[in-house]
N, C-alpha and C positions, 0 to 999 in steps of 0.2 A: 561426457560433456554435460555441463550444467545447463539446464533449460528452465525458464520461468514462463508460465503462460497465465496472463491475467484474463479474467472474465467478469461479467456482471455489470458493465457500464451501461449507460443508456440515458434517456431523457426523463426528467422529473420536474415537477413544479416545486417552487420554493416552499420549504417546510417539510418536504417529503424525505424519503429515505431510500438508500441503495446499499447493497452489499457487494463489495468486490471480493473476488477470490484470486489467489495466486498459487498455482500448482507448480511445485518444484520437482525436478528430477535430476539425477546425476550427482547429488551431493554426497560426498564421502562422510564417513563418521567424523564428528567433531562438533564444536559449538559454533553456531551461525547466528548472525543478526540479519533479520529481514527488515527491510525498510520500504516505506511507501513514499513516493514523491509525486509531484504533479507539476505540469507545465501548462500555463494558460497562454493564449496568443499574446505576443508582445511582452511577455514577462519572463523572468529567469525561472529556471527550475527551482521548485520549493520543496523542502523537506516537510513531510506530513507527519510521519511517526515511524516507530520501529518497535520490534519485539525480539527478544532473545529467545530463540527456539527452545533452549534447554531450561531456562529459569523463568520464563514468562515475564521478565522485566520489560516494561513498555515505557515509551516516551513519546510525547506529542508536541507538535508545534502549538504555540499559543493560539493561533488562528483557528484551530480545530479542537482544542481542549474542551472536554465536556460534551462534544457533539459526535466525535468519531471514536471508535473503539477498535483496537487491533487484537485479534486472537489467532490461535493456531490449532491445527489438528495434525499432530505429528504422525498419527497412523496413516494419514492420507498425504502427508508432506504438503499440506496446504495452509496458507496464511490468509486471513480474512481482514477486510477493512469495512466495518459497519459504519455507515455515514447517516446520521440523523440530523434533523433540523437543517437541511441543506439550504444554502443561500446561493444567489446568482454568482457571487464571487468564488464559489467552489467549482465553477465550470472550468474544466481543464482536462488534459489527458493525464491519466493516472498510471504511474509505473510502479512495478514491484522490482526490488533489487535485493541482492544478498551478498554478504561478505563474511569471511571467517571472523570470529571474535577477536583474533589476534591482529587483524588488519584494519586500518582506518578507512580504506576506500572500498566502495561497492564495485566489485569486478564483474558481476553478472546482472543483466537487466532483462526484463520482459519487454514485450512489444508495445505495451501500453493499451489502455482502454479509455474511450471517451466518456466523460460525464458532463452532461449539459443540464443546468438548472435554470428554469425559466421563472421569471418573477410575475 
């Protein structure tokens, strides 16, 4: 069974940095896309970025482009979200999700980790 566990959330002042981790287990051999999403109170869930675990191809939402970086450590089956120059509007619960490269929908989700940015 696939499990995703996020960690690294917390509180930080605007302009600061945080690094989130997503540890995956139970994935079978294949090409997977890891995605990061976030949900702020009163807002819809928002796509933050994604990485192809095999090719390192990444993509980002415009709102985080140039500030957030996604990377991975395949040996540890872990994906990271480095968040720099944080803004108050980045405050949200951040979720890691994964899907096979052949499917458009993310079928597995982590429990989420809270990120709070104070101005």
